[in-house]
C-alpha positions in Angstrom: -0.1 0.0 0.2 1.2 3.6 -0.8 2.7 4.7 2.4 1.5 8.1 2.0 -2.1 7.2 2.1 -1.6 5.3 5.3 0.0 8.5 6.7 -2.8 10.4 5.4 -5.2 8.1 7.1 -3.6 8.3 10.5 -3.6 12.2 9.9 -7.2 12.0 9.5 -7.8 10.2 12.6 -5.6 12.2 14.8 -5.7 15.5 13.1 -2.4 16.3 14.5 0.9 16.0 12.6 3.0 15.7 15.7 0.9 12.9 17.0 0.8 11.1 13.4 4.5 11.4 13.2 4.9 9.4 16.5 2.4 6.9 15.7 4.2 6.1 12.5 7.8 6.5 14.0 8.4 9.2 11.3 9.6 12.8 11.6 6.8 15.3 11.4 8.7 16.8 8.4 8.4 13.6 6.7 4.9 13.3 7.3 4.3 16.7 6.1 6.0 16.0 2.7 3.8 12.9 2.2 0.7 14.9 2.6 2.2 17.7 0.4 3.0 15.0 -2.1 -0.5 13.7 -2.0 -1.8 17.2 -2.4 0.3 17.8 -5.6 -0.5 14.4 -7.2 -4.1 15.1 -6.9 -4.2 18.7 -7.5 -6.3 19.5 -4.1 -5.7 20.8 -0.7 -6.5 17.9 1.9 -5.8 19.8 5.3 -6.0 23.5 6.0 -5.0 25.4 9.0 -7.2 27.9 10.4 -4.9 29.8 12.8 -3.6 26.9 14.7 -6.3 24.7 14.2 -6.2 21.9 11.3 -9.3 21.4 9.4 -10.1 19.0 6.6 -11.2 19.9 3.1 -14.2 18.0 1.3 -11.7 16.5 -1.1 -10.0 14.8 2.0 -13.3 12.8 2.9 -13.2 11.5 -0.8 -9.7 10.4 -0.4 -10.3 8.9 2.7 -13.0 6.7 1.3 -10.5 5.6 -1.6 -7.5 5.0 1.0 -9.6 2.9 3.3 -10.6 0.6 0.6 -7.0 0.3 -0.8 -5.7 -0.5 2.9 -8.5 -3.2 3.3 -7.9 -4.7 -0.1 -4.1 -5.0 0.6 -4.4 -6.3 4.4 -7.2 -8.7 3.1 -5.1 -10.2 0.2 -2.3 -11.1 2.9 -4.9 -12.7 5.3 -6.5 -14.6 2.4 -3.2 -15.9 1.1 -2.5 -17.1 4.5 -5.9 -18.7 5.3 -6.7 -19.9 1.9 -7.2 -23.4 3.0 -9.7 -22.2 6.1 -10.8 -18.9 5.6 -11.4 -16.5 8.3 -14.6 -14.3 8.9 -14.6 -11.3 11.1 -18.1 -10.3 11.2 -19.7 -7.3 13.1 -23.3 -7.5 14.3 -25.9 -5.2 15.8 -27.3 -6.6 19.3 -30.8 -7.3 17.8 -29.3 -9.3 14.9 -26.5 -10.9 17.0 -28.7 -12.4 19.7 -32.1 -13.0 17.9 -31.3 -13.5 14.0 -28.0 -14.9 13.1 -27.9 -18.1 15.3 -29.0 -20.4 12.4 -26.4 -19.1 9.9 -23.4 -19.3 12.6 -24.6 -23.0 13.4 -24.7 -23.8 9.5 -21.2 -22.2 9.1 -19.5 -24.2 12.1 -20.8 -27.4 11.1 -19.9 -27.1 7.3 -16.7 -25.4 7.3 -13.2 -25.1 9.0 -12.7 -21.5 9.0 -12.1 -19.2 12.0 -14.8 -17.1 13.1 -14.7 -13.9 14.8 -18.1 -12.0 15.6 -18.6 -8.7 17.5 -21.7 -7.6 18.8 -22.2 -4.0 19.2 -24.2 -0.8 18.4 -24.2 0.4 14.9 -21.9 3.4 15.4 -19.3 1.2 17.2 -19.6 -1.3 14.3 -18.9 1.3 11.6 -16.0 2.6 13.5 -14.5 -0.6 13.6 -15.3 -1.3 9.8 -13.7 1.9 8.7 -10.5 1.1 10.6 -10.6 -2.5 8.8 -10.9 -4.3 12.0 -14.2 -6.2 10.6 -14.7 -7.9 7.4 -18.4 -7.0 6.8 -21.5 -5.9 9.1 -24.9 -7.2 9.4 -26.9 -4.5 10.3 -30.5 -2.9 11.0 -32.2 0.2 10.0 -30.7 3.3 8.2 -26.9 4.0 7.3 -25.2 6.3 4.8 -25.6 3.8 1.7 -23.8 6.1 -0.8 -20.6 5.7 1.4 -20.5 1.5 1.5 -21.1 -1.2 -0.3 -24.3 -3.2 0.6 -26.6 -6.1 -0.1 -30.1 -6.3 1.3 -30.8 -9.5 3.3 -34.3 -9.0 4.4 -37.1 -6.5 5.5 -38.3 -6.9 9.1 -41.5 -5.5 11.0 -40.5 -3.0 13.6 -43.1 -2.4 16.2 -43.9 -2.2 19.9 -42.9 -5.1 22.2 -44.8 -5.6 25.9 -45.5 -8.4 28.1 -48.6 -10.9 27.4 -50.1 -9.4 30.4 -49.6 -5.7 29.4 -52.9 -4.2 28.4 -51.2 -3.3 24.8 -50.8 -6.8 24.0 -51.8 -8.1 20.4 -53.7 -4.7 20.1 -53.5 -1.6 17.6 -53.1 1.4 19.7 -53.3 5.1 19.3 -49.8 7.0 19.0 -50.7 9.1 22.5 -51.2 6.3 24.6 -47.4 5.0 24.5 -46.3 8.0 26.4 -47.9 7.1 29.5 -45.4 3.9 29.6 -42.2 3.3 30.8 -40.0 3.0 27.8 -37.0 0.6 27.9 -34.7 1.5 25.1 -31.0 0.6 23.8 -28.1 3.1 24.3 -27.4 6.0 22.3 -25.8 4.6 18.7 -27.9 1.8 18.6 -29.8 0.7 15.3 -33.4 0.3 16.9 -32.9 3.5 19.2 -32.1 5.6 15.9 -35.1 4.0 14.2 -37.4 5.0 17.1 -36.1 8.6 17.6 -36.4 9.4 14.2 -40.0 8.0 13.8 -41.0 10.2 16.9 -39.3 13.2 15.4 -41.7 13.0 12.7 -44.8 13.2 14.9 -42.9 16.2 16.9 -42.1 13.8 19.8 -39.2 12.6 21.9 -38.1 9.5 23.9 -38.0 12.0 26.7 -41.9 12.3 26.3 -42.5 9.0 27.9 -43.5 8.6 31.8 -40.0 6.9 32.3 -36.8 6.4 30.2 -34.8 3.6 31.3 -31.7 3.3 28.9 -30.0 -0.2 28.9 -27.4 -1.6 26.8 -28.0 -5.3 27.0 -30.9 -6.4 24.7 -31.6 -9.5 27.1 -32.1 -7.4 30.0 -34.6 -5.2 28.3 -36.3 -8.6 27.3 -36.5 -9.8 30.7 -37.8 -6.5 32.1 -40.4 -6.2 29.4 -41.4 -9.9 30.3 -41.9 -8.9 33.9 -44.3 -5.9 32.6 -41.9 -3.2 33.9 -42.1 -1.1 30.6 -42.5 -1.1 27.0 -39.9 -1.3 24.2 -39.7 -1.1 20.5 -37.9 -3.7 18.3 -38.1 -6.0 15.6 -40.9 -8.6 15.7 -38.3 -11.4 16.0 -37.2 -9.8 19.3 -40.2 -12.0 20.9 -40.1 -14.8 18.7 -38.6 -17.2 21.1 -40.0 -16.0 24.2 -43.8 -16.9 24.7 -44.2 -14.4 27.7 -43.8 -11.4 25.1 -46.3 -9.8 22.7 -46.0 -7.2 20.0 -48.5 -4.0 19.7 -49.0 -1.9 16.6 -49.1 2.0 16.4 -49.7 3.6 12.7 -47.1 6.1 13.3 -44.2 3.5 14.2 -45.0 0.1 13.0 -43.2 -0.7 9.8 -40.7 -2.4 7.8 -36.9 -1.9 7.9 -33.8 -3.3 6.2 -31.3 -5.9 7.4 -28.5 -5.4 5.2 -24.7 -6.5 4.5 -22.2 -3.7 4.5 -18.9 -3.4 3.7 -16.0 -0.8 2.5 -16.9 0.5 -0.7 -14.3 -0.8 -3.5 -13.2 -3.7 -1.6 -14.1 -7.6 -2.2 -15.8 -7.9 1.4 -19.3 -8.1 -0.1 -18.3 -11.0 -2.1 -16.7 -12.4 1.4 -20.1 -11.6 2.9 -22.0 -13.5 0.5 -20.0 -16.6 0.7 -20.7 -16.8 4.6 -24.2 -17.1 3.8 -23.9 -19.8 0.9 
């Protein structure tokens, strides 16, 4: 890989020439020379000083996408050559998918293939950060993302709706939008796909999660499931959330209940989408 692009990527992350030089074990003038060389080659400014503050140009974001893809392809070639017989998948999963959706595919892979498998279950924003650093081959995520920045493939469309205890008064009913705000809301942490979806749908109606009687934020999907089962609040998730728990029920709200996408997502310009498709064969 072009060492200038590697320096450029580190500088994009640190936004500090001195710190970049330290991380790369180079002198600061050497890093500056590499960046100037890239700017001369492409005919654009990548970084601009405003006083002592370093800012990025819009062109730097375009180059960053290209440089990330080139780095990922280079590192993947090295890994694939070393692991050509077995294979090795590093997959990032949002929590709902990791705990409720992907089990059958993992079981099939472990039975039919010899390859190593790394699974990271985390919230959407953390997973995309790991993907951009090429620490994951691909993601399987729920809901919206910046499609123009990534390669992706639709896996399925799943119903997003209200979830409650089977003993709750909402169970298996269609209710009015205003009724939900009298309830305790159990919700995932900031950055999760299901929370982003709910906040977006509420915002369209001029409401927010703060309008609920009580807001309880929990990073564990399993704990939310157990508390909802005990009828201590409601949540909003995919229908699959309740599939294996007979003590849970769903309810519909016209303004919220809808279908959303599950997608395979990888860095643009890499072979990772092919690798992801291989995993699901």
